[in-house]
C-alpha positions as CSV (number, residue, x, y, z in Angstrom):
1,X,-6.0,-17.7,-2.2
2,X,-8.2,-15.7,-4.5
3,X,-6.0,-13.3,-6.6
4,X,-8.0,-10.5,-8.2
5,X,-6.5,-8.1,-10.8
6,X,-7.0,-4.4,-10.3
7,X,-7.3,-1.4,-12.5
8,X,-3.5,-1.3,-12.5
9,X,-2.3,-4.5,-14.1
10,X,0.7,-5.2,-11.9
11,X,-1.2,-4.5,-8.6
12,X,-3.0,-7.5,-7.2
13,X,-5.7,-7.8,-4.5
14,X,-5.4,-11.0,-2.5
15,X,-8.1,-12.6,-0.5
16,X,-7.0,-15.6,1.6
17,X,-9.1,-18.7,2.2
18,X,-10.1,-18.2,5.9
19,X,-11.0,-21.1,8.1
20,X,-13.3,-19.8,11.0
21,X,-15.1,-21.4,13.8
22,X,-16.2,-20.5,17.4
23,X,-12.5,-20.6,18.5
24,X,-11.3,-18.0,16.0
25,X,-9.8,-18.2,12.5
26,X,-6.8,-19.4,10.5
27,X,-5.5,-18.4,7.1
28,X,-2.3,-18.6,5.1
29,X,-0.9,-15.1,4.6
30,X,2.2,-16.0,2.6
31,X,3.1,-19.0,0.5
32,X,6.0,-18.6,-1.9
33,X,4.7,-21.1,-4.4
34,X,1.1,-19.7,-4.5
35,X,2.4,-16.1,-4.9
36,X,4.9,-17.1,-7.6
37,X,2.2,-18.7,-9.6
38,X,0.4,-15.3,-9.4
39,X,3.4,-13.4,-10.6
40,X,4.6,-12.3,-7.2
41,X,8.0,-13.9,-7.2
42,X,10.1,-11.8,-4.9
43,X,12.1,-12.4,-1.8
44,X,11.0,-10.4,1.2
45,X,13.8,-8.9,3.3
46,X,12.0,-6.7,5.8
47,X,8.7,-6.6,7.7
48,X,7.2,-3.4,9.1
49,X,4.3,-2.7,11.4
50,X,2.7,0.7,12.0
51,X,-0.2,1.7,14.2
52,X,-2.3,4.7,13.3
53,X,-5.4,6.6,14.7
54,X,-8.4,7.4,12.6
55,X,-7.7,10.0,9.9
56,X,-3.9,9.5,10.0
57,X,-2.7,9.5,6.4
58,X,0.7,8.0,5.7
59,X,2.3,8.5,2.3
60,X,2.5,8.5,-0.6
61,X,6.0,6.9,-0.1
62,X,8.5,5.3,-2.4
63,X,12.3,4.8,-2.7
64,X,14.4,5.8,-5.7
65,X,16.8,4.1,-6.1
66,X,16.1,1.0,-4.0
67,X,12.5,0.4,-5.2
68,X,10.5,-1.7,-2.8
69,X,7.7,-4.1,-3.6
70,X,5.3,-4.4,-0.6
71,X,2.7,-7.0,0.4
72,X,0.4,-5.0,2.8
73,X,-2.4,-5.9,5.1
74,X,-4.3,-4.7,8.1
75,X,-4.5,-6.8,11.3
76,X,-6.5,-4.5,13.4
77,X,-8.9,-1.7,12.3
78,X,-9.3,-0.6,8.7
79,X,-7.4,1.5,6.2
80,X,-8.0,2.9,2.7
81,X,-4.9,1.7,0.9
82,X,-3.6,3.6,-2.2
83,X,-1.0,3.0,-4.9
84,X,0.1,5.3,-7.6
85,X,2.0,4.1,-10.7
86,X,5.1,6.3,-11.0
87,X,6.8,4.5,-13.8
88,X,7.1,7.1,-16.6
89,X,7.2,4.3,-19.3
90,X,3.9,2.8,-18.0
91,X,0.7,3.5,-19.9
92,X,-0.8,3.9,-16.4
93,X,1.7,6.5,-15.2
94,X,0.0,8.8,-12.7
95,X,-3.1,6.6,-12.2
96,X,-4.1,5.4,-8.7
97,X,-5.9,2.5,-7.2
98,X,-7.5,2.4,-3.7
99,X,-9.1,-0.4,-1.7
100,X,-10.2,-0.9,1.9
101,X,-8.1,-3.4,3.8
102,X,-9.3,-4.4,7.2
103,X,-8.9,-6.9,10.0
104,X,-12.4,-8.1,9.1
105,X,-11.9,-8.6,5.3
106,X,-8.3,-9.9,5.7
107,X,-7.5,-8.8,2.2
108,X,-3.9,-8.0,1.2
109,X,-2.6,-5.8,-1.6
110,X,0.6,-6.4,-3.7
111,X,2.3,-3.1,-4.4
112,X,5.0,-3.8,-7.0
113,X,8.2,-1.9,-7.2
114,X,7.7,1.4,-9.2
115,X,4.6,2.5,-7.3
116,X,4.1,5.1,-4.5
117,X,2.1,3.8,-1.6
118,X,0.1,5.3,1.2
119,X,-3.0,4.7,3.4
120,X,-5.6,6.5,5.4
121,X,-6.6,4.9,8.8
122,X,-10.3,4.5,8.9
123,X,-10.4,3.4,12.5
124,X,-8.5,4.1,15.7
125,X,-5.6,1.6,16.5
126,X,-5.3,0.5,12.9
127,X,-2.3,-1.9,12.6
128,X,-0.8,-2.0,9.2
129,X,1.8,-4.7,8.2
130,X,4.2,-4.5,5.3
131,X,6.4,-7.2,3.8
132,X,9.1,-5.4,1.8
133,X,11.4,-6.7,-1.0
134,X,14.1,-4.2,-0.3
135,X,15.4,-2.7,3.0
136,X,14.3,0.8,4.0
137,X,16.9,3.4,2.9
138,X,16.0,6.9,4.4
139,X,18.4,8.6,2.0
140,X,16.4,7.2,-1.0
141,X,12.9,7.9,0.4
142,X,10.6,10.2,-1.5
143,X,7.0,11.3,-0.9
144,X,4.3,12.4,-3.4
145,X,1.8,15.0,-2.1
146,X,-1.2,13.0,-0.9
147,X,-3.7,15.5,-2.4
148,X,-2.0,16.2,-5.7
149,X,-4.9,17.4,-7.9
150,X,-3.3,15.9,-11.0
151,X,-3.5,12.4,-9.4
152,X,-6.9,13.1,-7.8
153,X,-7.1,10.4,-5.1
154,X,-10.6,10.3,-3.6
155,X,-9.6,9.8,0.1
156,X,-12.7,8.7,2.2
157,X,-12.1,11.1,5.1
158,X,-14.7,11.7,7.8
159,X,-14.2,15.4,8.0
160,X,-11.8,16.3,5.3
161,X,-8.9,16.7,7.7
162,X,-6.0,14.3,7.3
163,X,-3.5,14.0,10.2
164,X,-0.1,14.1,8.5
165,X,3.5,14.0,9.5
166,X,5.7,17.0,8.6
167,X,7.4,15.0,6.0
168,X,4.1,13.8,4.4
169,X,2.6,17.3,4.4
170,X,5.6,18.5,2.3
171,X,5.4,15.8,-0.4
172,X,6.1,16.8,-4.0
173,X,3.6,17.1,-6.8
174,X,4.0,14.2,-9.4
175,X,5.2,16.7,-12.0
176,X,8.1,17.8,-9.7
177,X,9.0,14.4,-8.1
178,X,11.7,12.0,-9.2
179,X,10.0,9.0,-10.8
180,X,11.0,5.7,-12.3
181,X,11.9,5.4,-16.0
């Protein structure tokens, strides 16, 4: 497993060692010892799977209280995955990081607790998998506005039109949202 630091020190990009031949491929997507050595020493309690069509934008979601760490990856299609540091005490508060995750590149992203998370589907039938460190609690869920100009995420949209849920279209600006200490 190759573990690459990102512009946000607690966020890690993971590239598994893939064994491929004419039959297909195999790779290890989770190993507690390997991840613990990389500083990802959490117990996962819930797995989620979503499917999205091209230009569907989900996020930027987080829970407060009940912060979730997430190990995310794409198993079909491709997505532009984004995290935003929303820990007020962090020197990176309000900064974002984005990376393409795809079935082809098999990369994973570690989203630590204290970050908002979202993604833009870059292909139809994009399957996105999340391993979460805390269970989903709808009463604790919050959403940052995906296009908050203060954050300034450069979403790679085909035509500039994101397909959003009602909840995601009503996200809050970072300056109005509850955040972590």
